[in-house]
Backbone as CSV, one residue per row, in Angstrom:
resi,resn,N_x,N_y,N_z,CA_x,CA_y,CA_z,C_x,C_y,C_z
1,UNK,9.448,-5.057,-13.310,9.025,-5.881,-12.210,9.739,-7.215,-12.275
2,UNK,10.568,-7.449,-11.324,11.293,-8.704,-11.297,10.856,-9.545,-10.124
3,UNK,11.619,-10.573,-9.876,11.330,-11.457,-8.749,12.283,-11.165,-7.606
4,UNK,12.322,-9.906,-7.181,13.239,-9.531,-6.114,12.940,-10.296,-4.818
5,UNK,11.665,-10.562,-4.593,11.250,-11.219,-3.353,10.910,-12.689,-3.592
6,UNK,11.552,-13.309,-4.550,11.277,-14.697,-4.890,11.631,-15.608,-3.725
7,UNK,10.723,-16.498,-3.384,10.910,-17.400,-2.245,11.093,-18.818,-2.772
8,UNK,12.100,-19.524,-2.246,12.390,-20.873,-2.714,11.439,-21.916,-2.117
9,UNK,10.951,-21.701,-0.905,10.067,-22.645,-0.234,8.705,-22.638,-0.934
10,UNK,8.262,-23.796,-1.471,6.990,-23.836,-2.213,5.779,-23.412,-1.374
11,UNK,5.749,-23.758,-0.098,4.615,-23.385,0.747,4.566,-21.872,0.932
12,UNK,5.716,-21.275,1.200,5.755,-19.823,1.363,5.485,-19.129,0.034
13,UNK,5.963,-19.737,-1.054,5.732,-19.165,-2.377,4.231,-19.160,-2.682
14,UNK,3.528,-20.245,-2.346,2.082,-20.308,-2.566,1.364,-19.264,-1.723
15,UNK,1.811,-19.077,-0.493,1.197,-18.076,0.380,1.416,-16.672,-0.179
16,UNK,2.610,-16.414,-0.696,2.895,-15.110,-1.292,2.021,-14.890,-2.528
17,UNK,1.838,-15.926,-3.338,0.986,-15.807,-4.521,-0.451,-15.489,-4.111
18,UNK,-0.944,-16.131,-3.053,-2.300,-15.852,-2.577,-2.414,-14.396,-2.140
19,UNK,-1.412,-13.908,-1.402,-1.420,-12.523,-0.941,-1.407,-11.555,-2.121
20,UNK,-0.564,-11.844,-3.110,-0.482,-10.983,-4.286,-1.782,-11.009,-5.073
21,UNK,-2.400,-12.185,-5.183,-3.678,-12.288,-5.894,-4.769,-11.517,-5.169
22,UNK,-4.785,-11.597,-3.847,-5.769,-10.854,-3.073,-5.570,-9.345,-3.247
23,UNK,-4.331,-8.899,-3.220,-4.043,-7.477,-3.402,-4.455,-7.030,-4.801
24,UNK,-4.150,-7.841,-5.805,-4.518,-7.503,-7.178,-6.027,-7.461,-7.341
25,UNK,-6.723,-8.449,-6.798,-8.182,-8.480,-6.908,-8.818,-7.289,-6.195
26,UNK,-8.273,-6.909,-5.056,-8.779,-5.728,-4.346,-8.581,-4.476,-5.197
27,UNK,-7.405,-4.343,-5.801,-7.122,-3.201,-6.669,-8.106,-3.149,-7.835
28,UNK,-8.313,-4.285,-8.492,-9.232,-4.338,-9.637,-10.642,-3.972,-9.198
29,UNK,-11.075,-4.467,-8.051,-12.418,-4.153,-7.565,-12.582,-2.654,-7.319
30,UNK,-11.573,-2.019,-6.755,-11.630,-0.577,-6.529,-11.679,0.159,-7.859
31,UNK,-10.870,-0.257,-8.819,-10.868,0.400,-10.126,-12.225,0.255,-10.819
32,UNK,-12.836,-0.915,-10.702,-14.163,-1.135,-11.299,-15.179,-0.202,-10.648
33,UNK,-15.116,-0.057,-9.333,-16.043,0.839,-8.637,-15.863,2.276,-9.100
34,UNK,-14.630,2.697,-9.303,-14.360,4.063,-9.761,-14.930,4.271,-11.165
35,UNK,-14.699,3.303,-12.045,-15.209,3.424,-13.419,-16.732,3.427,-13.411
36,UNK,-17.339,2.562,-12.591,-18.797,2.530,-12.516,-19.352,3.858,-12.006
37,UNK,-18.661,4.463,-11.064,-19.149,5.696,-10.459,-18.914,6.911,-11.341
38,UNK,-17.720,7.018,-11.936,-17.338,8.237,-12.653,-17.211,8.078,-14.157
39,UNK,-17.250,6.855,-14.654,-16.995,6.620,-16.069,-17.920,7.371,-16.995
40,UNK,-19.234,7.342,-16.722,-20.194,8.003,-17.592,-19.949,9.511,-17.616
41,UNK,-19.686,10.101,-16.464,-19.434,11.544,-16.386,-18.187,11.922,-17.174
42,UNK,-17.136,11.147,-17.013,-15.883,11.446,-17.726,-16.089,11.344,-19.225
43,UNK,-16.788,10.315,-19.681,-17.027,10.168,-21.118,-17.870,11.310,-21.662
44,UNK,-18.862,11.744,-20.888,-19.685,12.877,-21.327,-18.838,14.145,-21.426
45,UNK,-17.965,14.378,-20.467,-17.097,15.553,-20.502,-16.133,15.485,-21.685
46,UNK,-15.636,14.301,-21.999,-14.754,14.155,-23.150,-15.511,14.442,-24.449
47,UNK,-16.765,14.007,-24.522,-17.573,14.284,-25.716,-17.775,15.778,-25.889
48,UNK,-18.021,16.488,-24.794,-18.229,17.941,-24.860,-16.946,18.655,-25.267
49,UNK,-15.799,18.129,-24.849,-14.516,18.771,-25.150,-14.099,18.552,-26.598
50,UNK,-14.585,17.472,-27.199,-14.155,17.131,-28.564,-14.790,17.985,-29.616
């Protein structure tokens, strides 16, 4: 992961950082929901398989 889309303008750079942070936070929230929903079941299945 490089800075292929690096922007020189500080205002645009700040806006891009906000967009990236929002996308990352949305991704993390979805992952947390998945773990909360399926995590216990997956761990139980792994225990049975071991």
